[in-house]
C-alpha positions in Angstrom: 73.0 100.3 110.4 74.7 102.9 112.5 76.6 105.4 110.4 80.4 105.5 110.9 81.5 108.3 113.2 83.0 111.3 111.5 86.8 111.7 112.2 87.8 114.7 114.3 88.2 117.7 112.0 91.8 119.0 111.4 92.1 122.7 111.9 95.0 124.9 110.7 95.5 128.1 112.7 97.6 130.8 111.0 98.9 133.9 112.8 102.1 135.8 113.2 102.0 135.8 117.0 103.1 132.5 118.6 101.2 133.3 121.8 97.9 133.3 120.0 98.8 130.1 118.1 99.6 128.3 121.3 96.4 129.5 123.0 94.1 128.4 120.2 95.9 125.1 119.7 95.4 124.1 123.3 91.8 125.3 123.2 90.9 123.3 120.1 92.7 120.2 121.3 90.8 120.2 124.5 87.5 120.2 122.5 88.5 117.1 120.4 89.8 118.9 117.3 93.1 118.1 115.6 94.9 121.4 115.6 98.0 122.5 113.5 99.6 125.9 113.6 101.6 128.0 111.1 103.6 131.1 112.1 102.8 133.6 109.3 100.9 133.6 106.1 103.7 132.1 103.9 104.1 129.2 106.2 100.3 128.9 106.3 100.1 128.4 102.5 102.8 125.7 102.7 100.9 123.9 105.5 97.6 124.1 103.6 99.1 122.3 100.6 100.7 119.7 102.8 97.9 119.1 105.4 94.7 119.8 103.4 93.0 120.8 106.6 89.2 120.6 107.1 89.1 124.1 108.6 91.3 127.1 108.4 91.5 129.9 111.0 93.7 132.8 109.9 94.5 136.3 111.1 93.8 139.0 108.5 96.7 141.4 109.2 100.1 139.6 108.7 103.2 140.8 106.8 104.0 139.5 103.3 101.0 137.1 103.0 97.7 138.3 104.6 94.7 136.4 105.6 92.9 137.8 102.6 95.6 136.4 100.4 95.2 133.0 102.0 91.4 133.1 101.5 91.8 134.0 97.8 94.4 131.3 97.2 92.4 128.6 99.1 89.1 129.5 97.4 90.7 129.5 94.0 91.7 125.8 94.5 88.7 124.8 96.5 85.5 126.9 96.3 84.0 125.0 99.3 87.0 125.6 101.6 85.9 126.6 105.2 87.9 129.6 106.3 87.4 131.6 109.5 89.0 135.1 109.7 90.4 136.7 112.9 90.5 140.4 112.8 91.2 143.5 114.8 88.9 146.5 114.7 91.1 148.3 112.2 90.5 145.5 109.6 86.9 144.7 110.5 85.4 146.2 107.3 87.8 144.2 105.0 86.9 141.0 107.0 83.2 141.6 106.4 84.0 142.1 102.7 85.9 138.8 102.7 82.9 137.0 104.2 80.9 138.2 101.2 83.7 136.7 99.0 83.5 133.2 100.6 84.9 133.2 104.1 82.8 131.2 106.5 82.8 133.7 109.3 85.0 136.3 111.1 85.7 136.8 114.8 87.0 140.0 116.2 90.1 140.1 118.4 90.2 139.9 121.4 87.7 137.1 121.5 86.2 134.9 124.2 87.2 131.2 124.1 83.5 130.1 124.1 82.8 132.4 121.2 85.6 131.0 119.1 84.7 127.4 119.9 81.0 128.0 118.9 82.1 129.4 115.5 84.5 126.4 114.9 81.8 123.9 115.9 79.4 125.5 113.4 82.1 125.5 110.7 82.8 121.8 111.4 79.0 120.9 111.2 78.8 122.9 108.0 81.7 121.0 106.6 80.3 117.6 107.6 76.9 118.3 106.1 78.5 119.3 102.9 80.6 116.2 102.9 77.6 114.0 103.5 75.7 115.7 100.8 78.5 115.2 98.3 78.9 111.5 99.4 75.2 111.0 98.9 75.3 112.5 95.4 78.3 110.3 94.5 76.5 107.1 95.8 73.3 108.0 93.8 75.5 108.4 90.7 77.1 105.0 91.4 73.7 103.4 91.6 72.4 105.2 88.5 73.4 102.8 85.8 72.2 105.3 83.1 75.3 107.4 83.9 77.6 104.4 83.1 79.5 104.6 79.8 77.4 102.5 77.4 78.2 98.8 76.8 77.2 95.4 78.1 80.1 93.1 76.9 82.2 91.3 79.4 85.6 93.0 78.7 83.9 96.5 78.8 82.1 95.8 82.1 85.3 94.5 83.6 87.1 97.7 82.7 84.3 99.8 84.2 84.3 97.7 87.3 88.0 98.6 87.9 87.2 102.2 87.2 84.4 102.2 89.8 86.6 100.6 92.4 89.4 103.1 92.0 87.2 106.2 91.5 87.0 107.3 95.1 90.7 107.0 95.8 93.5 109.4 94.9 95.5 106.7 93.1 97.0 107.5 89.7 95.2 105.6 86.9 96.7 104.5 83.6 94.1 103.9 80.8 95.5 101.8 77.9 93.8 101.1 74.7 93.7 101.8 71.0 92.6 105.3 69.7 88.9 105.7 69.8 88.2 103.1 72.5 86.8 105.7 75.0 89.7 106.5 77.3 88.5 110.1 77.9 85.0 108.9 78.5 86.2 106.5 81.2 88.5 109.2 82.7 85.5 111.5 83.1 83.5 108.6 84.6 86.2 108.1 87.2 86.1 111.8 88.0 82.3 111.9 88.2 82.3 109.1 90.7 85.1 110.5 92.9 85.1 112.9 95.7 86.5 115.5 93.3 83.4 115.5 91.1 82.5 119.1 92.0 86.1 120.2 91.1 87.5 120.8 87.6 88.1 118.0 85.1 91.0 119.2 82.8 92.6 117.3 80.0 95.3 117.8 77.4 96.5 115.7 74.4 100.3 115.5 75.0 100.9 114.5 71.4 99.2 117.6 70.0 101.8 120.2 71.0 105.5 120.6 70.5 107.7 120.2 73.6 108.1 123.8 74.6 104.4 124.7 74.2 103.3 121.5 76.0 105.5 122.3 79.1 104.0 125.8 79.2 100.5 124.4 79.1 101.3 121.8 81.7 103.4 123.8 84.2 102.7 127.4 83.3 105.3 130.1 82.6 106.5 133.4 83.9 106.6 136.6 81.9 109.7 136.9 79.7 110.6 133.2 80.0 110.6 132.8 76.2 109.7 134.7 73.1 106.0 135.6 73.2 105.6 135.1 77.0 104.2 138.6 77.6 102.6 137.7 80.9 102.5 135.0 83.6 100.4 132.0 82.9 99.1 129.3 85.2 99.6 125.7 83.9 96.9 123.2 83.7 98.2 121.3 86.7 97.5 124.4 88.7 94.2 125.1 86.9 92.9 121.6 87.8 93.2 122.5 91.5 91.7 119.7 93.6 90.1 118.1 90.5 91.3 115.6 88.0 93.9 116.1 85.2 93.9 113.7 82.3 97.2 113.4 80.5 96.0 111.9 77.2 98.5 110.2 74.9 101.2 110.3 77.6 103.3 108.0 75.4 104.0 110.9 73.0 105.9 113.0 75.5 109.7 113.7 75.1 112.3 112.5 77.6 112.7 116.1 79.0 108.9 116.4 79.6 108.8 113.0 81.2 111.4 114.0 83.8 109.3 117.0 84.7 106.1 114.9 84.9 107.9 112.5 87.2 108.8 115.3 89.6 105.2 116.4 89.7 104.0 112.9 90.7 106.8 112.5 93.2 106.9 116.0 94.8 103.3 117.1 94.1 104.7 120.4 92.9 105.4 122.2 89.6 108.0 124.8 88.6 106.6 127.1 85.9 108.9 127.6 82.8 111.4 130.3 83.7 110.5 130.3 87.4 112.7 129.2 90.3 110.1 128.5 93.0 107.9 125.5 93.0 104.1 125.6 93.4 102.2 122.8 95.1 99.6 121.0 93.1 96.8 118.7 94.3 95.1 117.4 91.2 94.5 113.6 90.8 96.3 112.4 87.7 94.9 110.0 85.1 97.1 109.1 82.1 96.0 107.6 78.9 97.9 106.0 76.0 97.4 103.9 72.9 101.0 102.7 73.0 102.4 99.7 74.8 104.5 101.6 77.3 106.5 98.6 78.4 107.6 98.1 74.8 108.4 101.8 74.6 110.6 101.4 77.7 112.5 98.6 76.0 113.0 100.9 73.0 114.3 103.7 75.2 111.3 106.0 74.4 109.7 106.1 77.8 111.1 106.3 81.4 110.5 103.2 83.5 110.3 105.2 86.7 107.6 107.4 85.3 105.7 104.3 84.0 105.7 102.8 87.5 104.4 106.1 89.0 101.6 106.2 86.4 100.8 102.5 86.5 99.4 102.4 90.0 96.1 101.1 88.7 96.0 100.0 85.0 92.7 99.7 83.0 92.8 98.1 79.5 90.0 99.3 77.3 88.9 96.7 74.8 88.8 97.6 71.1 85.3 97.6 69.5 86.1 94.4 67.5 86.3 92.6 70.8 82.9 93.8 71.9 80.6 93.2 68.8 77.6 92.8 71.1 77.8 96.5 72.0 77.6 97.8 68.5 73.8 97.8 68.4 73.6 99.6 71.8 76.1 102.2 70.7 74.5 102.6 67.3 71.1 103.4 68.8 72.7 105.9 71.2 74.6 107.7 68.5 71.6 107.9 66.2 69.5 109.2 69.0 72.2 111.8 69.8 72.4 112.8 66.1 68.6 113.2 65.9 68.5 115.4 69.1 71.2 117.7 67.6 68.9 118.3 64.6 65.7 118.2 66.6 64.1 115.3 64.7 63.1 111.7 65.3 66.0 109.2 65.5 66.6 107.0 62.5 67.1 103.2 62.8 69.3 100.7 61.0 67.9 98.2 58.5 68.8 94.6 59.5 71.4 94.2 56.7 73.1 97.4 57.7 73.3 96.4 61.3 74.7 93.0 60.3 77.4 94.6 58.2 78.3 96.9 61.1 78.7 93.9 63.4 80.9 92.2 60.8 83.2 95.2 60.3 86.5 95.3 62.1 86.3 99.0 63.2 90.0 99.9 63.3 89.0 103.4 64.5 86.8 101.8 67.3 83.9 103.7 68.9 85.0 107.0 67.4 84.8 105.6 63.9 81.4 104.1 64.6 80.0 107.4 65.8 81.4 109.3 62.8 80.0 106.6 60.4 76.5 106.9 61.9 76.5 110.6 62.0 77.3 110.6 58.3 74.6 108.0 57.6 72.0 109.9 59.5 72.7 113.1 57.6 72.6 111.4 54.2 69.6 109.1 54.8 66.5 110.0 52.8 64.0 107.9 54.9 63.5 107.0 58.5 65.7 104.0 58.2 69.4 103.7 57.2 70.0 101.0 54.5 73.2 99.1 53.9 74.0 101.5 51.0 73.9 104.4 53.5 77.0 103.2 55.4 80.5 104.0 54.3 81.7 101.7 51.5 84.3 99.9 53.7 81.6 99.1 56.2 78.9 98.1 53.7 81.1 95.4 52.2 79.6 92.7 54.4 81.7 90.1 56.1 80.6 86.8 57.6 83.7 86.7 59.8 85.6 89.9 60.3 88.9 88.3 61.2 89.0 85.7 58.5 87.7 88.0 55.8 90.1 90.8 56.8 93.0 88.4 56.9 92.1 87.5 53.3 92.2 91.1 52.1 95.2 92.5 50.2 96.0 94.9 53.0 95.2 93.4 56.4 95.7 95.5 59.5 98.7 95.0 61.7 96.4 94.0 64.5 94.9 91.2 62.3 98.4 90.0 61.4 99.6 90.1 65.0 96.5 88.3 66.3 96.8 85.5 63.6 100.6 85.1 64.3 100.2 84.9 68.1 97.4 82.4 67.7 99.5 80.3 65.3 102.5 80.2 67.6 100.3 79.5 70.6 98.6 76.6 68.9 101.9 75.2 67.6 103.2 75.2 71.2 100.2 73.4 72.5 99.0 76.4 74.5 102.3 76.8 76.3 102.3 80.6 77.1 105.9 81.0 78.5 107.3 79.2 75.4 105.0 81.3 73.1 106.3 84.5 74.7 109.9 83.3 74.2 109.4 82.6 70.5 107.6 85.9 70.0 110.4 87.7 71.8 108.2 89.4 74.4 107.7 89.3 78.1 105.0 86.9 79.5 103.2 89.9 80.9 103.1 91.5 77.4 101.8 88.3 76.0 99.1 88.2 78.6 97.9 91.7 77.7 97.9 90.8 74.0 96.0 87.6 74.6 93.4 89.6 76.6 93.3 92.3 73.9 92.6 89.8 71.1 90.3 87.7 73.2 92.7 84.7 73.0 93.2 84.3 76.8 90.5 81.6 76.9 
């Protein structure tokens, strides 16, 4: 199979002399490149954020924003950026120093056209080779099933399949599911399969901070913007650079924060707290929530326009009770991890202990399972973990987790909701629109709940 031809590289040329810009633009265009120009360093930074060019050629000596400023800014966001410096004799030494700090090459003014083209061609080849190497690594990771988040149940594999399809795009992803179902694990999996894998993965729990501190963490702040702001601080959107930013528990944000997040997604820029000028951001956003955001919209707790911006691709992560076949796989992995942490042989579960774990409802999902096994491994006296070694609420064996929990004095809300939906659905002869009407919810919400409780069949 013949490899697809590489698209013509885009080249941004930055200089404060229009004559030089026009000359280089014509020269590059005649050689098959796609040139863009920016008059001055400030305009150059704006063009870099908007165009994301493959190559950057910049003069060193410019007023306000120099070529060295541009190099530092670009490299801070993308350590692999390909930057060529143009320099006069007076700044030759600083240009050489900049090459040592990450510039691809420098060319001294005045230069010959053939000399400049040779450097640009080498830079383009360098960029293509690096891109091919990164693509190969991503493809190898895709084919390496051992890197997949663990699980073999149908609902889990369906969620991972969507994650794999969307990974190598820039689309915003909304991960939905109960606490402990592995939303951050799947977010990291998406990042690792994407073209941003070599860039930062940054996350924040939006429900863990009060509004003013959350906004400072997200967007940054300038010195003196509030009590305690003794210096400028970059926000996490800026820290994420060209990487991935996970906004965990997005449903916990206030209305004011939601407005500012909407601006980031629409304008691709942030305004630090206390600042007046916006800064461009290029991170890919993944949001996660354990809430039903459509229900929160109806209650007036979440903005519908922000929801639609986040909900470009939605992935519903199933609770552990809907994937009982994965419990043994997960248990073995967690026990192995616990043993490695203590540098000992992994323990195994006795058959009755495993049976009890499969029967338990796991309201805390995978996180609760991991904690229970870590505790059991620490307290176990032998090489196997007996039924008595599990937490008491797990060791009370159940033949049917749904029936037995419904019979308890304090069933969970999920158990009650599932039983009620099933009862109405059966009474209506499987008529889903009528069931949704009786329940007082949208058909789309009913569809999600049927899928969540494994009732859609």
